[in-house]
C-alpha positions as CSV (number, residue, x, y, z in Angstrom):
1,S,-16.2,-4.3,1.2
2,T,-15.0,-0.6,1.0
3,Y,-12.3,0.9,3.1
4,P,-12.4,4.7,3.6
5,P,-9.4,7.0,3.4
6,T,-7.8,8.4,6.6
7,P,-8.9,11.8,7.8
8,P,-6.8,14.5,6.1
9,N,-4.0,16.4,7.6
10,V,-4.2,20.2,6.8
11,T,-1.5,22.8,6.1
12,R,-2.0,26.5,5.4
13,L,-0.8,27.5,1.9
14,S,-2.0,31.1,1.7
15,D,-4.7,33.3,3.3
16,E,-7.2,31.6,1.0
17,S,-5.9,28.0,0.5
18,V,-4.8,24.9,2.3
19,M,-3.2,21.6,1.4
20,L,-4.6,18.3,2.4
21,R,-2.8,15.0,2.7
22,W,-4.4,11.6,3.3
23,M,-3.8,7.9,2.9
24,V,-5.7,4.8,1.9
25,P,-4.4,2.0,4.1
26,R,-3.5,-1.3,2.5
27,N,-6.6,-3.4,2.0
28,D,-8.2,-6.0,-0.2
29,G,-11.5,-4.1,-0.7
30,L,-13.1,-2.5,-3.7
31,P,-10.9,-0.3,-5.8
32,I,-11.2,3.5,-5.4
33,V,-11.7,5.4,-8.7
34,I,-11.6,9.1,-7.6
35,F,-11.7,11.2,-4.5
36,K,-13.6,14.4,-3.9
37,V,-12.7,16.9,-1.2
38,Q,-15.4,18.3,1.1
39,Y,-15.1,21.1,3.6
40,R,-17.3,23.3,5.8
41,M,-16.9,26.3,8.0
42,V,-17.3,25.5,11.6
43,G,-20.4,27.1,13.3
44,K,-23.9,28.2,12.3
45,R,-24.8,24.8,10.9
46,K,-22.9,25.3,7.7
47,N,-23.3,22.6,5.1
48,W,-20.5,20.5,3.6
49,Q,-19.3,21.9,0.3
50,T,-17.6,19.8,-2.4
51,T,-14.7,21.1,-4.5
52,N,-15.0,20.7,-8.2
53,D,-11.9,18.6,-8.6
54,N,-12.0,14.9,-9.1
55,I,-8.7,13.6,-7.7
56,P,-7.8,10.4,-9.6
57,Y,-6.8,7.4,-7.6
58,G,-4.3,6.5,-10.4
59,K,-1.8,3.7,-10.3
60,P,0.1,2.0,-8.6
61,K,-2.2,0.4,-6.0
62,W,0.2,1.0,-3.1
63,N,3.2,3.3,-2.9
64,S,4.4,2.5,0.6
65,E,4.2,-0.2,3.3
66,L,1.3,1.6,4.8
67,G,-0.8,2.1,1.7
68,K,-1.0,5.0,-0.8
69,S,-0.9,8.7,0.0
70,F,-2.6,11.6,-1.8
71,T,-2.2,15.4,-1.8
72,A,-4.7,18.0,-2.9
73,S,-5.2,21.8,-2.4
74,V,-8.4,23.6,-1.5
75,T,-8.8,27.3,-2.6
76,D,-11.3,30.1,-2.1
77,L,-11.4,29.8,1.7
78,K,-11.7,32.8,4.0
79,P,-8.9,33.7,6.4
80,Q,-9.7,34.0,10.2
81,H,-12.3,31.3,9.9
82,T,-12.2,27.7,11.2
83,Y,-12.8,24.8,8.8
84,R,-13.1,21.0,8.9
85,F,-12.2,18.8,5.9
86,R,-13.0,15.3,4.8
87,I,-12.3,13.1,1.8
88,L,-15.0,11.3,-0.1
89,A,-13.9,8.1,-1.9
90,V,-15.9,6.9,-4.9
91,Y,-15.5,3.2,-5.5
92,S,-15.6,1.1,-8.7
93,N,-19.2,0.1,-8.0
94,N,-20.2,3.8,-7.7
95,D,-20.6,3.4,-3.9
96,N,-19.0,6.2,-1.9
97,K,-17.7,6.6,1.6
98,E,-16.4,9.6,3.6
99,S,-13.3,9.7,5.7
100,N,-13.5,10.8,9.3
101,T,-13.4,14.5,9.6
102,S,-10.1,16.4,10.0
103,A,-9.3,18.3,13.2
104,K,-10.6,21.8,13.3
105,F,-8.3,24.1,11.3
106,Y,-8.1,27.9,11.8
107,L,-6.9,29.7,8.7
108,Q,-4.5,32.3,10.0
109,P,-3.6,35.4,8.0
110,G,0.0,35.0,6.7
111,A,1.3,38.2,8.4
112,A,1.1,36.3,11.8
113,L,3.4,33.5,10.7
114,D,7.2,33.1,10.6
115,P,8.5,32.4,7.1
116,M,9.5,28.7,6.4
117,P,12.9,27.7,4.9
118,V,12.6,27.6,1.0
119,P,14.2,24.5,-0.5
120,E,16.5,24.9,-3.6
121,L,16.0,22.4,-6.4
122,L,19.5,21.3,-7.5
123,E,18.8,18.7,-10.1
124,I,16.0,16.8,-11.9
125,E,17.6,13.4,-12.5
126,E,16.3,11.4,-15.6
127,Y,15.6,8.2,-13.7
128,S,13.6,6.1,-16.2
129,E,11.1,6.4,-19.0
130,T,8.3,7.1,-16.5
131,A,10.2,8.6,-13.5
132,V,12.5,11.4,-12.4
133,V,14.2,12.1,-9.1
134,L,14.2,15.5,-7.5
135,H,17.3,16.6,-5.6
136,W,17.3,19.6,-3.4
137,S,19.1,21.4,-0.6
138,L,18.3,23.8,2.3
139,A,20.4,26.8,3.1
140,S,23.0,26.0,5.8
141,D,21.3,28.3,8.3
142,A,17.8,26.9,7.7
143,D,16.0,25.6,10.8
144,E,15.1,22.0,10.0
145,H,13.1,21.7,13.2
146,L,10.4,23.9,11.6
147,I,9.8,21.5,8.8
148,T,7.3,18.6,8.7
149,G,7.9,17.7,5.0
150,Y,7.9,19.1,1.5
151,Y,5.2,19.5,-1.2
152,A,6.3,18.8,-4.8
153,Y,4.4,20.3,-7.7
154,Y,4.9,19.2,-11.3
155,R,3.3,19.4,-14.7
156,P,4.3,19.0,-18.4
157,S,6.2,22.1,-19.5
158,S,3.9,22.3,-22.5
159,S,0.9,22.5,-20.2
160,A,-0.6,25.6,-18.6
161,G,-2.9,23.4,-16.5
162,E,-3.0,22.6,-12.8
163,Y,0.1,21.2,-11.1
164,F,0.1,17.6,-9.9
165,K,1.1,17.4,-6.3
166,A,2.9,15.0,-4.0
167,T,3.9,15.0,-0.3
168,I,7.3,14.1,0.9
169,E,7.2,13.4,4.6
170,G,10.1,14.3,6.9
171,A,12.5,17.3,7.2
172,H,15.6,15.3,6.4
173,A,14.5,14.2,2.9
174,R,16.8,15.7,0.1
175,S,15.5,13.6,-2.9
176,F,12.2,12.1,-4.1
177,K,11.2,10.0,-7.0
178,I,8.1,11.2,-9.0
179,A,6.2,8.6,-11.0
180,P,4.4,7.6,-13.1
181,L,5.2,10.3,-15.7
182,E,4.8,10.3,-19.5
183,T,7.8,9.0,-21.5
184,A,10.3,11.4,-23.1
185,T,8.5,14.4,-21.8
186,M,9.8,17.7,-20.3
187,Y,8.2,18.6,-17.0
188,E,8.6,21.6,-14.7
189,F,8.9,21.2,-11.0
190,K,8.8,23.4,-7.9
191,L,9.0,22.6,-4.2
192,Q,8.1,24.1,-0.9
193,S,8.7,23.1,2.7
194,F,5.7,22.8,5.1
195,S,5.0,22.6,8.8
196,A,1.7,22.0,10.6
197,A,1.0,25.8,10.5
198,S,2.2,26.9,7.1
199,A,4.2,26.4,3.9
200,S,7.2,28.2,2.5
201,E,7.5,30.3,-0.7
202,F,8.1,28.1,-3.8
203,S,11.6,27.2,-4.9
204,A,12.6,28.5,-8.3
205,L,11.1,26.4,-11.1
206,K,13.3,23.7,-12.6
207,Q,12.8,21.6,-15.7
208,G,13.7,18.0,-16.3
209,R,12.6,15.2,-18.5
210,T,11.9,11.5,-18.5
211,Q,14.1,9.1,-20.5
212,R,13.4,8.3,-24.1
213,P,12.6,4.7,-25.0
214,K,15.7,2.5,-25.3
């Protein structure tokens, strides 16, 4: 049997882009291989469009008590329009199943929004051969009540490609483990806080590496 992902939560990233976060609840069903993101503008019988990205399911199977969470961005949207989003899971038998649809999301122009507190990356701790731990702080006058969580972005320093993304739930978080990474590899990291409405500017980039083999 196949178990679909949850409907995605949506955050505004810019006038043209949003971030989606969703989860696959713990289950004993068929493994998921990749996800695709679909979206449509609300009104006038618009069709669902599929983004070009295949989001890999990756390992490990579960990364929390509840299941496994995923984060992906959607670009090339139009501000002052309303959208719905859904996640398409592709299973190991090539079957596919859609999540339920997100709530309607109106993409506000940024000028209308209060700025969010920008986190400061303090340290990238060499945790193991396949993991690092990000440590960050907020300015003492930052209003934590505005924050729903943080988005972490990371990629090998030698790469000019897309950033991998992870969601850290909760305003109080000040550290987060990122895994699995390549061994003895330098990565660059950046962080932003987010609320239901919007996301902050990025922190300054910080580099850190995984441990070399013992």
